[in-house]
N, C-alpha and C positions, 0 to 999 in steps of 0.2 A: 752697216745697215742698209745704205742706199743700194749697195750693189745687190743685196737682196731683193729689194724692193722692185728693181730694174729688171732682174732674171724672172720673178714673179711676174710681173706685168708684160715681160714677151712671151712666157708661155702662155698666159691670157689669151695675148692677141693674137698668137699662131694658131691657137686652138679655136679660138672664135672663127675663124676664116673656114673652118672644117664643120662649123655649126656645133662646136663643143663648149658649152657655157655654164658654169657654175657660179654659186653666189658669192657675193663680195667677202673679204676676209682671207689673211694668208693661210687660215688653216684649211681652206676649202679648195686650196690648188692641189692638195693631194689627191683629190679624186681626178683631177687632169692628169696627174703623174701615175695614176693608178692605170689609166687609159693607155697612157703612152709606153708603159712598160708592160702591157698585155698585147703579145705578139698576134695573138687570136682575135682581137678587136679591130673588125673590118672597118670602122670609121675612120681610121687613120690610113693614109697609103704609107707603104714601106720607107719612101723616101722622107717623108714628112717625119715618121716616127724615129728614123735615125737622127735627123737633123734637132728634133725637139729633146733626143735623148741626151745630146752632147749639153743643152740648157740644163736640163735634168741633173747631171753630173756636176756642172757648175755650181748649181744650187745647192747642191749636199755638200758640196767642199765649202763653200760659203759660211752654210749653217754650222759646220765645225769647227771654223775659223772663229766664228761668233761667240758658239759655246765655249770656245778656249779662253778667249778673251774676258767672258763674262767671269768665268772661273778665276781667273788672274784677278780681276778686279775685286770679287768678293772676297778674295784671300787678301789683297791690300787694305781692304776696307776694315775688315776684322782686326788688322793690326794699326789701323790709324785711328786714335782716340778722336782726334778733331774731326775727321770726315763723319765718325759715328754720331757725333753731336749735331754736326750740321744736317744729317740724315733725318732728324726729326722735326726739322724746319717741314710745314705742308707743303708739297710741291716739290721736294727736293729729295731726290732717291739716292741709290748706290752711285749711279754714275755719275749725276752732278756733284756729289759730294765729294767723292774722290777726284773731280776733275778740279773743282775748286782748290782743295787743299794740293793737289799737284802744281797749280798753277800759280797761287798767291801766297802759298805756305801760310804765315801767321798773321798777314795782311797788315805788318808794321809798316810797310812800305806807302801805304796810303793813310793821309793824315785824318781823314773822316770816312763814314760811309758814303756820303756823298760824292767824295773823291774816288771811290771805289766804281760806285755806279757810273759815274762820268767816264771812268777809264773803260769801262764795259760797253759804252756807247749807249747807255739807257737813261739819258737825260736830253731834253731837246734843244736843239742849236738856238741860239740868239740871233736875232737882225733887226737892224734899226733903220729907219728912215724918218728923216727929220727928228721930231720930237717923240716918236712912237719906236715903242719896242715891239717885236713879236716873237712868237715861239714858233720855231719852225718843227720841221722832222727830227727823228732823234740822230745822233751824230755817227751812229755805229762805228765809231773808233772802237779800239781795243781787240779783245779777244772775242770773235765773233761766233764761235764755238760755245763759250761759257754764256753769252748773250743769247744764243738759240736755247740753250737747255734751260734757261731760267725762264724765258718766255712761254715755251712749252709747258713747263712745270706751273706757270700763273694760269695757262689755258685749262690745265688739268684740275686746278683746284676749283677754277670758275665752274668748270662743267660738272665737277663733283658735287660744290655746292647745289647746284641747279638740280642736279638728278635728286639729292637727298631731299630737297625743299628746306632748305636749313635758312635761318634768318641771315641776311646779309648785315655786315657791319655799316654803320652810318656812313662811314667813309666811302665804302665800296658801293653802296646803293645811290649815293649822291654823284659818284663817279660815273656810274651806267646810266643815270638820267641825263648827264650833261655830254658826253663823250662817247664816240664810237667805240665798240669792244675792243678794237686792236690798241688804241691809246689806252685802255683801262688795262690791258694785259701789261703794256709796258710800265705801267705805273706801279702794278702789282709785282714787277720783276725787279723794279727800282727798289720797292720796300725791302725785296728779300735781299737784294744786294746790301742793302744798308745793316739789316739783320745778320747776315753772314759776317761783314766785318767786324760789328761788335762782338760777336761769340768768337771770334779769331783772336783779336787783338785783347780781349778782357778775359779770355778762356773760360767764358760762360757757356750754360746751357740754354736751351730755346724756352722761352717761357710764353705762353699763348697769351694773346692781348685779353682776354678775357677771363673770368674766374672758373667758367666751365671749359676745359680744355675739349677741343673738337677731335674726333677721330681724324687718324692722317689717311688722306687718300692712299688707297693700294697702288693706284696707277703712277705714282711719283716716279720722277725719271732719275 
């Protein structure tokens, strides 16, 4: 995915040098590709068109690779009952669910959800000075890829709630009033990690925290 983004940015950057600029969004780069492919379009010199053509070929190849990987992930997801249960957690999609199961299995190696969250680096480091204890930045130990997926999922949930104008839980409301957004996202990811552990160890399904079950954000990772 990073390589795809890098290629798109490269195409945008080089095209902008010739005054070819389109709206933001990965889908809009298709307009630039159409110009690059059109040999009769005089806005690009031949040498520039050839160079940009190599980037377009690489982008097409990467897209095909991503498509194949997504297909393999979906096939794995359909066969894995545990991953399908985890996918019902708000902010957890097919990629995150399959990655969690592939990495931590049934979670039995962790004594608690807090231990799993700590292993993922989603708990603050403690430091002391004299009689005072301070909470520092998160430890960032453990699997950085899983941590990133959970944090991105938390960001998706928060944005979705704000866009839908849904009422926030008292816990989330209090956190947003007292802490920066990034700290809140880590706390949300921490809670999801604990839920994941409980669901895997106890072989349970996700239960919404309220009687009224909210719709699951479609942008879950």
